[in-house]
C-alpha positions in Angstrom: 105.9 106.1 92.7 106.5 104.3 95.9 105.8 101.1 97.8 104.2 102.0 101.1 103.3 98.6 102.3 105.7 95.5 102.0 103.8 92.7 100.3 105.4 89.3 100.9 104.2 86.3 99.0 105.3 82.7 98.5 107.2 81.8 95.4 108.4 78.2 94.9 107.9 77.7 98.7 110.0 80.7 99.7 108.7 84.0 101.2 109.8 86.8 98.9 108.9 90.6 98.8 107.0 92.0 95.9 108.8 95.1 94.9 106.1 96.8 92.8 104.8 100.2 93.7 101.5 100.5 95.4 101.1 104.3 95.4 101.8 106.9 92.8 101.1 110.6 92.0 101.5 112.7 88.9 100.9 116.3 87.8 99.7 116.4 84.1 100.4 119.4 82.0 98.7 119.3 78.6 99.6 121.2 75.4 96.6 123.5 75.6 97.5 124.6 79.2 95.3 122.3 81.2 96.8 121.0 84.4 95.7 117.9 86.1 96.6 115.7 89.1 96.3 111.9 89.1 97.0 109.6 92.1 96.4 106.1 92.9 97.0 103.8 95.9 95.9 100.3 97.0 97.8 100.9 100.2 95.5 103.2 102.1 95.0 101.9 105.7 91.6 101.3 107.6 89.3 103.0 105.0 89.4 101.7 101.4 90.3 104.4 98.9 87.9 103.7 96.0 87.1 107.2 94.7 88.0 108.0 91.2 88.1 111.8 90.7 90.0 113.5 87.8 90.9 116.9 89.1 91.9 119.8 86.8 92.2 123.6 86.9 88.5 124.2 85.9 86.8 121.5 88.1 86.6 117.8 88.5 85.2 114.7 86.8 83.8 112.4 89.5 83.7 108.9 88.2 82.1 105.6 89.3 84.6 103.4 87.5 88.2 102.5 88.5 91.6 104.2 88.0 92.3 102.2 84.9 89.0 101.9 83.1 86.7 104.9 82.5 85.5 107.4 82.8 82.0 105.8 82.8 78.9 107.3 81.2 77.4 108.3 84.5 80.5 110.3 85.6 79.6 113.7 87.2 81.3 117.0 86.0 81.6 119.5 88.8 83.1 123.0 87.9 85.3 125.1 90.1 82.4 127.4 90.8 80.3 124.5 92.1 78.1 124.1 89.0 77.3 120.5 88.2 77.1 119.1 84.6 78.8 119.4 81.2 
């Protein structure tokens, strides 16, 4: 976790820095051997990063939701071999 972009704001008339992280990444290892990767940022410059894709060793779940709510019912599963669907 890291803050990539300083985010000043006014508090009680004074300019202060928000010290919260705006970017994080994690490798997830589950009990049954599945390994996944999760990342989030609201600091991507120039082109807004809005994709929600859950990657794992056997494929990916492409979601239309957001990083904190979902996956949504119309999410798409794509297997490592390219096959689409459950």
